[in-house]
TORNUKE-934335 format. One record per residue (C-alpha): z, y, x; residue in three letters. Coordinates in nm, 3 decimals. Example, Ala and Ser with C-alpha at 12.3 -4.5 7.8 and 13.67 -1.06 7.14 Angstrom:
+---------+---------+---------+------+
!      c3 !      c2 !      c1 ! rest !
+---------+---------+---------+------+
!   0.780 !  -0.450 !   1.230 !  ALA !
!   0.714 !  -0.106 !   1.367 !  SER !
+---------+---------+---------+------+
END
This chain:
+---------+---------+---------+------+
!      c3 !      c2 !      c1 ! rest !
+---------+---------+---------+------+
!  -2.606 !  -5.228 !   5.508 !  MET !
!  -2.517 !  -5.399 !   5.205 !  SER !
!  -2.372 !  -5.743 !   5.118 !  TYR !
!  -2.427 !  -5.998 !   4.830 !  TRP !
!  -2.148 !  -6.172 !   4.680 !  PHE !
!  -2.120 !  -6.478 !   4.424 !  VAL !
!  -1.838 !  -6.540 !   4.184 !  CYS !
!  -1.769 !  -6.922 !   4.153 !  ASP !
!  -1.571 !  -6.860 !   3.827 !  HIS !
!  -1.846 !  -6.649 !   3.619 !  CYS !
!  -2.128 !  -6.720 !   3.835 !  LYS !
!  -2.241 !  -6.369 !   3.864 !  LYS !
!  -2.368 !  -6.186 !   4.171 !  LYS !
!  -2.301 !  -5.845 !   4.289 !  PHE !
!  -2.372 !  -5.606 !   4.568 !  GLU !
!  -2.114 !  -5.429 !   4.800 !  LEU !
!  -2.141 !  -5.220 !   5.127 !  GLU !
!  -1.842 !  -5.382 !   5.281 !  THR !
!  -1.827 !  -5.731 !   5.409 !  PRO !
!  -1.542 !  -5.840 !   5.234 !  GLN !
!  -1.470 !  -5.863 !   4.851 !  ALA !
!  -1.123 !  -5.870 !   4.679 !  THR !
!  -1.226 !  -5.971 !   4.341 !  GLU !
!  -1.497 !  -5.981 !   4.100 !  CYS !
!  -1.575 !  -5.671 !   3.904 !  PRO !
!  -1.691 !  -5.876 !   3.592 !  PHE !
!  -1.409 !  -6.135 !   3.565 !  CYS !
!  -1.161 !  -6.009 !   3.775 !  PHE !
!  -1.087 !  -6.316 !   3.982 !  TRP !
!  -0.989 !  -6.268 !   4.353 !  THR !
!  -0.995 !  -6.644 !   4.478 !  SER !
!  -1.359 !  -6.721 !   4.354 !  SER !
!  -1.564 !  -6.469 !   4.536 !  VAL !
!  -1.768 !  -6.571 !   4.862 !  LYS !
!  -2.044 !  -6.412 !   5.060 !  ARG !
!  -2.390 !  -6.544 !   4.967 !  GLN !
!  -2.509 !  -6.607 !   5.321 !  ASP !
!  -2.183 !  -6.777 !   5.418 !  GLN !
!  -2.206 !  -7.005 !   5.101 !  LEU !
!  -2.583 !  -7.095 !   5.207 !  ALA !
!  -2.436 !  -7.203 !   5.546 !  SER !
!  -2.183 !  -7.426 !   5.423 !  GLU !
!  -2.446 !  -7.589 !   5.211 !  LYS !
!  -2.641 !  -7.694 !   5.506 !  LYS !
!  -2.355 !  -7.880 !   5.661 !  ILE !
!  -2.361 !  -8.224 !   5.459 !  LEU !
!  -2.001 !  -8.361 !   5.377 !  PRO !
!  -1.907 !  -8.689 !   5.583 !  VAL !
!  -1.861 !  -9.028 !   5.413 !  SER !
!  -1.509 !  -9.124 !   5.439 !  PRO !
!  -1.613 !  -9.473 !   5.558 !  LYS !
!  -1.831 !  -9.339 !   5.852 !  GLU !
!  -1.543 !  -9.087 !   5.936 !  ALA !
!  -1.281 !  -9.337 !   5.980 !  VAL !
!  -1.359 !  -9.635 !   6.219 !  PRO !
!  -1.273 !  -9.972 !   6.103 !  LYS !
!  -1.037 ! -10.051 !   6.362 !  SER !
!  -0.801 !  -9.778 !   6.232 !  SER !
!  -0.784 !  -9.883 !   5.855 !  SER !
!  -0.423 !  -9.883 !   5.869 !  LYS !
!  -0.380 !  -9.537 !   6.009 !  VAL !
!  -0.644 !  -9.436 !   5.765 !  PHE !
!  -0.416 !  -9.571 !   5.478 !  SER !
!  -0.109 !  -9.417 !   5.598 !  GLY !
!  -0.293 !  -9.087 !   5.632 !  ASN !
!  -0.451 !  -9.106 !   5.281 !  PHE !
!  -0.125 !  -9.160 !   5.120 !  SER !
!   0.015 !  -8.842 !   5.287 !  ARG !
!  -0.298 !  -8.631 !   5.220 !  ASN !
!  -0.274 !  -8.744 !   4.844 !  LEU !
!   0.101 !  -8.596 !   4.829 !  LYS !
!  -0.048 !  -8.278 !   4.961 !  TYR !
!  -0.316 !  -8.294 !   4.709 !  LEU !
!  -0.094 !  -8.318 !   4.419 !  LEU !
!   0.121 !  -8.042 !   4.530 !  LYS !
!  -0.162 !  -7.819 !   4.586 !  THR !
!  -0.309 !  -7.931 !   4.231 !  LEU !
!   0.030 !  -7.817 !   4.087 !  PHE !
!   0.071 !  -7.474 !   4.225 !  PHE !
!  -0.314 !  -7.443 !   4.184 !  LEU !
!  -0.242 !  -7.497 !   3.807 !  ALA !
!   0.057 !  -7.282 !   3.798 !  ILE !
!  -0.127 !  -6.989 !   3.963 !  PHE !
!  -0.443 !  -7.053 !   3.722 !  VAL !
!  -0.202 !  -7.028 !   3.421 !  MET !
!  -0.044 !  -6.724 !   3.553 !  VAL !
!  -0.409 !  -6.562 !   3.613 !  GLY !
!  -0.524 !  -6.641 !   3.284 !  PHE !
!  -0.209 !  -6.467 !   3.103 !  PHE !
!  -0.275 !  -6.165 !   3.342 !  ALA !
!  -0.621 !  -6.165 !   3.250 !  TYR !
!  -0.540 !  -6.168 !   2.869 !  ARG !
!  -0.317 !  -5.876 !   2.901 !  ALA !
!  -0.528 !  -5.671 !   3.109 !  TYR !
!  -0.830 !  -5.737 !   2.864 !  LYS !
!  -0.590 !  -5.635 !   2.582 !  THR !
!  -0.512 !  -5.318 !   2.775 !  PHE !
!  -0.861 !  -5.243 !   2.854 !  PHE !
!  -0.958 !  -5.284 !   2.482 !  SER !
!  -0.701 !  -5.033 !   2.369 !  SER !
!  -0.809 !  -4.774 !   2.633 !  SER !
!  -1.152 !  -4.825 !   2.551 !  SER !
!  -1.086 !  -4.757 !   2.169 !  GLN !
!  -0.874 !  -4.452 !   2.282 !  GLY !
!  -1.154 !  -4.330 !   2.479 !  LEU !
!  -1.413 !  -4.379 !   2.197 !  GLU !
!  -1.185 !  -4.180 !   1.992 !  ILE !
!  -1.165 !  -3.913 !   2.238 !  SER !
!  -1.510 !  -3.886 !   2.279 !  LEU !
!  -1.562 !  -3.874 !   1.909 !  THR !
!  -1.320 !  -3.576 !   1.870 !  GLU !
!  -1.489 !  -3.395 !   2.156 !  SER !
!  -1.819 !  -3.457 !   1.994 !  LYS !
!  -1.696 !  -3.287 !   1.685 !  LYS !
!  -1.546 !  -3.009 !   1.887 !  ASP !
!  -1.882 !  -2.974 !   2.079 !  ASN !
!  -2.057 !  -2.954 !   1.732 !  GLU !
!  -1.830 !  -2.699 !   1.586 !  GLN !
!  -1.853 !  -2.480 !   1.890 !  SER !
!  -2.236 !  -2.514 !   1.866 !  SER !
!  -2.215 !  -2.429 !   1.511 !  ARG !
!  -2.004 !  -2.114 !   1.603 !  ALA !
!  -2.224 !  -2.021 !   1.868 !  VAL !
!  -2.525 !  -2.030 !   1.614 !  ALA !
!  -2.324 !  -1.838 !   1.381 !  ALA !
!  -2.360 !  -1.441 !   1.390 !  PRO !
!  -2.099 !  -1.279 !   1.661 !  GLY !
!  -2.068 !  -1.025 !   1.910 !  ILE !
!  -2.404 !  -1.142 !   2.075 !  ILE !
!  -2.581 !  -1.036 !   1.760 !  SER !
!  -2.469 !  -0.673 !   1.774 !  LEU !
!  -2.650 !  -0.408 !   1.929 !  SER !
!  -2.524 !  -0.197 !   2.235 !  PRO !
!  -2.441 !   0.069 !   2.015 !  GLN !
!  -2.250 !  -0.137 !   1.757 !  GLU !
!  -2.057 !  -0.279 !   2.031 !  LYS !
!  -1.969 !   0.054 !   2.171 !  GLU !
!  -1.869 !   0.166 !   1.799 !  THR !
!  -1.666 !  -0.153 !   1.744 !  LEU !
!  -1.441 !  -0.138 !   2.079 !  TYR !
!  -1.420 !   0.275 !   2.112 !  ARG !
!  -1.087 !   0.423 !   2.049 !  GLU !
!  -1.064 !   0.769 !   1.869 !  VAL !
!  -0.760 !   0.972 !   1.901 !  THR !
!  -0.638 !   1.235 !   1.661 !  ILE !
!  -0.643 !   1.615 !   1.816 !  PRO !
!  -0.279 !   1.749 !   1.835 !  VAL !
!  -0.395 !   2.069 !   1.655 !  ASP !
!  -0.663 !   1.919 !   1.436 !  ARG !
!  -0.768 !   2.155 !   1.154 !  ALA !
!  -0.836 !   2.034 !   0.783 !  PRO !
!  -1.198 !   1.919 !   0.733 !  ASP !
!  -1.395 !   2.053 !   0.446 !  ALA !
!  -1.243 !   1.825 !   0.163 !  MET !
!  -0.909 !   1.885 !   0.287 !  GLU !
!  -0.945 !   2.257 !   0.290 !  GLN !
!  -1.091 !   2.260 !  -0.056 !  GLU !
!  -0.744 !   2.056 !  -0.181 !  ILE !
!  -0.526 !   2.309 !   0.016 !  LEU !
!  -0.724 !   2.623 !  -0.110 !  ASP !
!  -0.717 !   2.529 !  -0.480 !  ARG !
!  -0.503 !   2.729 !  -0.716 !  VAL !
!  -0.422 !   2.589 !  -1.046 !  VAL !
!  -0.293 !   2.847 !  -1.321 !  SER !
!  -0.058 !   2.770 !  -1.607 !  PHE !
!   0.081 !   2.941 !  -1.868 !  GLN !
!   0.454 !   2.905 !  -1.988 !  THR !
!   0.501 !   2.728 !  -2.320 !  GLY !
!   0.565 !   3.040 !  -2.531 !  GLN !
!   0.512 !   3.400 !  -2.412 !  ILE !
!   0.816 !   3.609 !  -2.525 !  GLU !
!   0.653 !   3.847 !  -2.755 !  LYS !
!   0.732 !   3.992 !  -3.110 !  LEU !
!   0.543 !   3.849 !  -3.402 !  PRO !
!   0.462 !   4.213 !  -3.501 !  SER !
!   0.528 !   4.554 !  -3.331 !  GLY !
!   0.863 !   4.718 !  -3.348 !  ALA !
!   0.866 !   4.983 !  -3.617 !  TRP !
!   0.898 !   5.364 !  -3.540 !  THR !
!   1.125 !   5.605 !  -3.759 !  LEU !
!   0.813 !   5.758 !  -3.906 !  GLU !
!   0.712 !   5.397 !  -4.031 !  GLN !
!   1.046 !   5.310 !  -4.148 !  TYR !
!   1.079 !   5.665 !  -4.362 !  GLN !
!   0.731 !   5.593 !  -4.487 !  LYS !
!   0.799 !   5.253 !  -4.609 !  MET !
!   1.100 !   5.373 !  -4.817 !  ILE !
!   0.880 !   5.653 !  -4.962 !  ALA !
!   0.635 !   5.397 !  -5.077 !  ASP !
!   0.883 !   5.175 !  -5.227 !  GLN !
!   1.037 !   5.459 !  -5.394 !  GLU !
!   0.713 !   5.556 !  -5.532 !  ALA !
!   0.645 !   5.183 !  -5.627 !  PHE !
!   0.960 !   5.120 !  -5.811 !  TYR !
!   0.994 !   5.473 !  -5.943 !  LYS !
!   1.338 !   5.486 !  -5.840 !  MET !
!   1.409 !   5.711 !  -5.565 !  PRO !
!   1.710 !   5.661 !  -5.319 !  PHE !
!   1.992 !   5.939 !  -5.296 !  ALA !
!   1.944 !   6.176 !  -5.000 !  ARG !
!   2.281 !   6.064 !  -4.883 !  SER !
!   2.194 !   5.708 !  -4.911 !  TYR !
!   1.859 !   5.754 !  -4.702 !  LYS !
!   2.043 !   5.959 !  -4.450 !  LYS !
!   2.262 !   5.648 !  -4.400 !  LYS !
!   1.965 !   5.394 !  -4.378 !  LEU !
!   1.780 !   5.621 !  -4.115 !  GLU !
!   2.116 !   5.644 !  -3.907 !  GLU !
!   2.153 !   5.259 !  -3.910 !  LEU !
!   1.796 !   5.247 !  -3.806 !  PHE !
!   1.836 !   5.470 !  -3.505 !  LYS !
!   2.182 !   5.303 !  -3.385 !  SER !
!   2.058 !   4.941 !  -3.430 !  LYS !
!   1.682 !   4.875 !  -3.470 !  TYR !
!   1.541 !   5.110 !  -3.225 !  LEU !
!   1.790 !   5.033 !  -2.952 !  VAL !
!   1.701 !   4.672 !  -3.036 !  ALA !
!   1.348 !   4.737 !  -2.954 !  ALA !
!   1.441 !   4.914 !  -2.614 !  ASP !
!   1.664 !   4.597 !  -2.503 !  ALA !
!   1.364 !   4.369 !  -2.582 !  PHE !
!   1.119 !   4.597 !  -2.361 !  THR !
!   1.372 !   4.555 !  -2.100 !  LYS !
!   1.376 !   4.188 !  -2.129 !  GLY !
!   1.724 !   4.151 !  -2.279 !  ASP !
!   1.659 !   3.894 !  -2.546 !  ILE !
!   2.007 !   3.847 !  -2.670 !  LEU !
!   2.095 !   4.193 !  -2.709 !  MET !
!   1.774 !   4.256 !  -2.907 !  ALA !
!   1.869 !   3.991 !  -3.129 !  ARG !
!   2.206 !   4.095 !  -3.214 !  ASN !
!   2.112 !   4.443 !  -3.282 !  LEU !
!   1.838 !   4.355 !  -3.505 !  TRP !
!   2.064 !   4.115 !  -3.690 !  VAL !
!   2.314 !   4.424 !  -3.728 !  GLU !
!   2.014 !   4.673 !  -3.830 !  SER !
!   2.041 !   4.433 !  -4.149 !  LEU !
!   2.396 !   4.544 !  -4.242 !  ALA !
!   2.279 !   4.815 !  -4.514 !  PHE !
!   2.545 !   5.056 !  -4.659 !  PRO !
!   2.618 !   4.956 !  -5.025 !  LEU !
!   2.400 !   5.128 !  -5.270 !  TYR !
!   2.639 !   5.090 !  -5.526 !  SER !
!   2.983 !   4.942 !  -5.582 !  ALA !
!   2.828 !   4.685 !  -5.819 !  ASP !
!   2.714 !   4.433 !  -5.581 !  LEU !
!   2.449 !   4.304 !  -5.814 !  LYS !
!   2.305 !   4.648 !  -5.851 !  LYS !
!   2.303 !   4.678 !  -5.464 !  HIS !
!   2.111 !   4.368 !  -5.427 !  ARG !
!   1.872 !   4.445 !  -5.746 !  ALA !
!   1.780 !   4.775 !  -5.606 !  VAL !
!   1.862 !   4.845 !  -5.233 !  ALA !
!   1.755 !   4.499 !  -5.107 !  LEU !
!   1.478 !   4.448 !  -5.332 !  THR !
!   1.330 !   4.791 !  -5.194 !  MET !
!   1.402 !   4.725 !  -4.844 !  LEU !
!   1.232 !   4.375 !  -4.861 !  ARG !
!   0.922 !   4.462 !  -4.631 !  PRO !
!   1.151 !   4.592 !  -4.365 !  PHE !
!   1.414 !   4.306 !  -4.410 !  ILE !
!   1.134 !   4.025 !  -4.389 !  ASN !
!   0.981 !   4.185 !  -4.071 !  ASP !
!   1.336 !   4.195 !  -3.904 !  THR !
!   1.398 !   3.841 !  -4.011 !  LEU !
!   1.094 !   3.718 !  -3.823 !  SER !
!   1.202 !   3.908 !  -3.503 !  LYS !
!   1.525 !   3.750 !  -3.517 !  VAL !
!   1.362 !   3.399 !  -3.541 !  SER !
!   1.144 !   3.478 !  -3.250 !  ALA !
!   1.436 !   3.572 !  -3.036 !  MET !
!   1.642 !   3.273 !  -3.137 !  ASN !
!   1.326 !   3.052 !  -3.024 !  GLN !
!   1.309 !   3.260 !  -2.692 !  SER !
!   1.720 !   3.220 !  -2.637 !  LEU !
!   1.662 !   2.826 !  -2.675 !  VAL !
!   1.385 !   2.803 !  -2.448 !  GLU !
!   1.525 !   3.063 !  -2.194 !  SER !
!   1.616 !   2.759 !  -1.956 !  GLY !
!   1.282 !   2.604 !  -1.955 !  LYS !
!   1.090 !   2.940 !  -1.938 !  ARG !
!   1.316 !   3.027 !  -1.645 !  ALA !
!   1.212 !   2.681 !  -1.468 !  LYS !
!   0.864 !   2.740 !  -1.551 !  GLU !
!   0.864 !   3.110 !  -1.396 !  ARG !
!   1.068 !   2.972 !  -1.081 !  SER !
!   0.794 !   2.687 !  -1.055 !  LEU !
!   0.529 !   2.959 !  -1.054 !  SER !
!   0.703 !   3.136 !  -0.788 !  GLY !
!   0.742 !   2.839 !  -0.589 !  GLU !
!   0.392 !   2.751 !  -0.620 !  TYR !
!   0.277 !   3.097 !  -0.478 !  GLN !
!   0.526 !   3.048 !  -0.188 !  LYS !
!   0.342 !   2.705 !  -0.124 !  LEU !
!  -0.008 !   2.864 !  -0.108 !  GLY !
!   0.136 !   3.125 !   0.156 !  GLY !
!   0.278 !   2.843 !   0.367 !  LEU !
!  -0.072 !   2.631 !   0.369 !  ILE !
!  -0.253 !   2.973 !   0.456 !  ALA !
!  -0.006 !   2.996 !   0.785 !  GLN !
!  -0.087 !   2.637 !   0.847 !  LYS !
!   0.285 !   2.585 !   0.837 !  LYS !
!   0.244 !   2.208 !   0.731 !  TRP !
!   0.593 !   2.056 !   0.742 !  GLN !
!   0.749 !   2.383 !   0.568 !  GLU !
!   0.484 !   2.333 !   0.305 !  ALA !
!   0.546 !   1.958 !   0.251 !  LEU !
!   0.912 !   2.023 !   0.209 !  VAL !
!   0.835 !   2.263 !  -0.079 !  VAL !
!   0.616 !   2.021 !  -0.271 !  VAL !
!   0.847 !   1.730 !  -0.359 !  ASP !
!   1.114 !   1.945 !  -0.560 !  PRO !
!   0.832 !   2.097 !  -0.746 !  MET !
!   0.697 !   1.759 !  -0.834 !  ILE !
!   1.028 !   1.649 !  -0.957 !  GLN !
!   1.063 !   1.972 !  -1.142 !  GLN !
!   0.747 !   1.925 !  -1.322 !  ILE !
!   0.824 !   1.546 !  -1.401 !  GLN !
!   1.171 !   1.677 !  -1.580 !  SER !
!   0.996 !   1.959 !  -1.780 !  LEU !
!   0.730 !   1.728 !  -1.904 !  ARG !
!   0.987 !   1.449 !  -2.018 !  LYS !
!   1.188 !   1.731 !  -2.182 !  ASN !
!   1.512 !   1.545 !  -2.059 !  VAL !
!   1.725 !   1.856 !  -2.169 !  ASN !
!   1.884 !   1.823 !  -2.494 !  PRO !
!   1.770 !   2.029 !  -2.774 !  GLN !
!   1.966 !   2.367 !  -2.748 !  GLU !
!   2.085 !   2.619 !  -3.016 !  VAL !
!   2.093 !   2.984 !  -2.954 !  PRO !
!   2.417 !   3.171 !  -2.917 !  PRO !
!   2.619 !   3.272 !  -3.207 !  PRO !
!   2.553 !   3.590 !  -3.380 !  TYR !
!   2.759 !   3.891 !  -3.330 !  PRO !
!   3.086 !   3.932 !  -3.500 !  ALA !
!   2.958 !   4.216 !  -3.710 !  SER !
!   2.742 !   3.929 !  -3.872 !  PHE !
!   3.012 !   3.925 !  -4.157 !  GLY !
!   2.930 !   4.274 !  -4.254 !  MET !
!   2.582 !   4.166 !  -4.378 !  ILE !
!   2.536 !   4.093 !  -4.749 !  ASP !
!   2.567 !   3.715 !  -4.827 !  ALA !
!   2.226 !   3.716 !  -4.967 !  ASP !
!   2.078 !   3.791 !  -4.601 !  LEU !
!   2.334 !   3.568 !  -4.421 !  GLN !
!   2.192 !   3.272 !  -4.559 !  ARG !
!   1.830 !   3.300 !  -4.431 !  PRO !
!   1.969 !   3.421 !  -4.109 !  LEU !
!   2.174 !   3.117 !  -4.065 !  MET !
!   1.844 !   2.895 !  -4.119 !  ASP !
!   1.707 !   3.084 !  -3.832 !  LEU !
!   1.995 !   2.935 !  -3.594 !  MET !
!   1.780 !   2.600 !  -3.596 !  THR !
!   1.476 !   2.683 !  -3.414 !  PRO !
!   1.175 !   2.438 !  -3.367 !  ALA !
!   1.199 !   2.234 !  -3.084 !  PRO !
!   1.107 !   2.402 !  -2.764 !  SER !
!   0.750 !   2.350 !  -2.631 !  SER !
!   0.654 !   2.312 !  -2.233 !  THR !
!   0.353 !   2.422 !  -2.074 !  ALA !
!   0.066 !   2.206 !  -1.978 !  ASP !
!   0.194 !   2.142 !  -1.643 !  LEU !
!  -0.032 !   1.793 !  -1.586 !  GLN !
!  -0.304 !   1.994 !  -1.372 !  PRO !
!  -0.030 !   2.144 !  -1.168 !  LEU !
!   0.142 !   1.804 !  -1.089 !  GLN !
!  -0.219 !   1.653 !  -1.016 !  GLN !
!  -0.273 !   1.956 !  -0.768 !  ASP !
!   0.076 !   1.905 !  -0.590 !  LEU !
!   0.004 !   1.527 !  -0.553 !  VAL !
!  -0.317 !   1.565 !  -0.398 !  GLU !
!  -0.187 !   1.865 !  -0.159 !  LYS !
!   0.110 !   1.630 !  -0.059 !  LYS !
!  -0.134 !   1.347 !   0.050 !  GLU !
!  -0.348 !   1.599 !   0.253 !  VAL !
!  -0.037 !   1.773 !   0.400 !  LEU !
!   0.140 !   1.426 !   0.487 !  GLU !
!  -0.162 !   1.365 !   0.730 !  THR !
!  -0.074 !   1.653 !   0.966 !  PHE !
!   0.315 !   1.538 !   1.012 !  THR !
!   0.418 !   1.366 !   1.338 !  GLU !
!   0.548 !   1.081 !   1.176 !  SER !
!   0.236 !   0.988 !   0.982 !  TYR !
!   0.005 !   1.051 !   1.283 !  THR !
!   0.210 !   0.819 !   1.485 !  LYS !
!   0.217 !   0.547 !   1.238 !  ASN !
!  -0.150 !   0.575 !   1.182 !  ALA !
!  -0.213 !   0.550 !   1.534 !  MET !
!  -0.016 !   0.221 !   1.549 !  GLU !
!  -0.192 !   0.064 !   1.271 !  ILE !
!  -0.552 !   0.182 !   1.443 !  TYR !
!  -0.420 !   0.031 !   1.788 !  ARG !
!  -0.312 !  -0.298 !   1.610 !  SER !
!  -0.665 !  -0.315 !   1.478 !  ALA !
!  -0.820 !  -0.257 !   1.820 !  LEU !
!  -0.608 !  -0.539 !   1.964 !  GLU !
!  -0.713 !  -0.773 !   1.686 !  GLN !
!  -1.095 !  -0.699 !   1.747 !  ILE !
!  -1.042 !  -0.759 !   2.125 !  ARG !
!  -0.883 !  -1.100 !   2.037 !  GLY !
!  -1.185 !  -1.175 !   1.807 !  GLU !
!  -0.948 !  -1.179 !   1.520 !  LYS !
!  -1.224 !  -1.060 !   1.261 !  TRP !
!  -1.062 !  -1.121 !   0.946 !  GLN !
!  -0.721 !  -0.947 !   1.052 !  GLU !
!  -0.892 !  -0.659 !   1.184 !  ALA !
!  -1.078 !  -0.601 !   0.871 !  ILE !
!  -0.758 !  -0.588 !   0.679 !  GLN !
!  -0.594 !  -0.367 !   0.911 !  THR !
!  -0.855 !  -0.139 !   0.930 !  LEU !
!  -0.885 !  -0.127 !   0.544 !  GLY !
!  -0.506 !   0.002 !   0.529 !  SER !
!  -0.585 !   0.305 !   0.702 !  ILE !
!  -0.625 !   0.610 !   0.461 !  GLN !
!  -0.605 !   0.892 !   0.700 !  GLY !
!  -0.621 !   1.117 !   0.873 !  PRO !
!  -1.024 !   1.141 !   0.826 !  PRO !
!  -1.109 !   1.090 !   1.209 !  VAL !
!  -0.924 !   0.747 !   1.205 !  LEU !
!  -1.049 !   0.654 !   0.864 !  GLN !
!  -1.393 !   0.707 !   0.926 !  GLN !
!  -1.382 !   0.541 !   1.235 !  ASP !
!  -1.214 !   0.230 !   1.059 !  ALA !
!  -1.490 !   0.239 !   0.791 !  ILE !
!  -1.766 !   0.218 !   1.067 !  GLN !
!  -1.581 !  -0.064 !   1.223 !  LYS !
!  -1.539 !  -0.248 !   0.912 !  VAL !
!  -1.895 !  -0.228 !   0.842 !  SER !
!  -1.994 !  -0.374 !   1.165 !  ILE !
!  -1.756 !  -0.659 !   1.118 !  LEU !
!  -1.881 !  -0.743 !   0.779 !  ALA !
!  -2.238 !  -0.812 !   0.940 !  LYS !
!  -2.071 !  -1.064 !   1.167 !  MET !
!  -1.862 !  -1.247 !   0.914 !  ALA !
!  -1.968 !  -1.119 !   0.579 !  PRO !
!  -1.765 !  -1.389 !   0.382 !  GLN !
!  -1.443 !  -1.231 !   0.539 !  MET !
!  -1.527 !  -0.902 !   0.399 !  LEU !
!  -1.574 !  -1.062 !   0.050 !  ASP !
!  -1.243 !  -1.240 !   0.082 !  SER !
!  -1.085 !  -0.909 !   0.201 !  PHE !
!  -1.244 !  -0.731 !  -0.094 !  GLY !
!  -1.125 !  -0.983 !  -0.350 !  LYS !
!  -0.741 !  -0.952 !  -0.174 !  ASN !
!  -0.756 !  -0.589 !  -0.248 !  ASP !
+---------+---------+---------+------+
END
């Protein structure tokens, strides 16, 4: 059952299910609410006139009662005025508070509306829901690196590649070493050309010098003793005097022996150049040996040991290519150098300043070692552990729907191939969901 109420203050009606109302829901007054049925019954009872209510015989009593009632009325009106003022200010304060609360509610509703709009736009944008089951499986799957994984085809091609290189200068003679028969024939030809034969005793001395110095030098060169070969070839030019007259000795003997002298000087020059470059050639030969050792370790799948060999080789190549060592000079000539004629000493001293040493073309070898190192590193325990940590971090970002961070993390994975290929597939799927993120990632890179 419901009851109707009327507010005397705002004159509005309202309905409640309880028989009593404490305040008006429109103006919030409490003393002005009355039930409609009670108000109707009060109106039926007409007010009694003062004249009729008071007998004429009791006018004096009425006069006294009237004065007393007037005092009560004034007091009531005074308290009523105070109550009205308090109610008025309370109403104003309540209205102000309600107004500010309404504004805050409106702002909250506005912000909520904006959030809902953004959410609706986010839902409308491409996302997980747009992926196929296969794409979702690829995006959330986790691959692992086999403990004893084998190189893939591309890695195996790099590891099996062999780069050949040649030292900057091969230690060889500018011309072949003379034999005794060639030396004797050269002397005979010169005697016939100048029509001035040597004395038999002088030719015998020349042949003894050739046998004891020149031929021994050729044998030392064959055995790889460059310094001994050079010194003996220098001493083979200490010809015996043809005449006590030095000018005649130079005019006859040194002139007729000129073909042999020039050839021997070229051999001394080549040996000086080899002696200057001997340190560099030794490093190049050592480098060649280390490269062959590296190939053996790779064939045995000893990845860690092979990686240890690579770094020193790369550093050695860089040092050789920069030619950091100062230009060297060959060792001094032997003490017997003073026995050589002064006209031959001068060109021999000029040969002590050889050309700058050359270096083998080591760039292809260096590039090959760098590529092998990149492959070998992917087989080490530390590299594998670090790669898996990065990969799992990307998976956590995917599960947390941090698409852009996941794209960046996946892009930093450079190996091993099993992780790199899976990362590429995941990035391609993420690009379908948020292509603008991939564009931003590409620009950052």
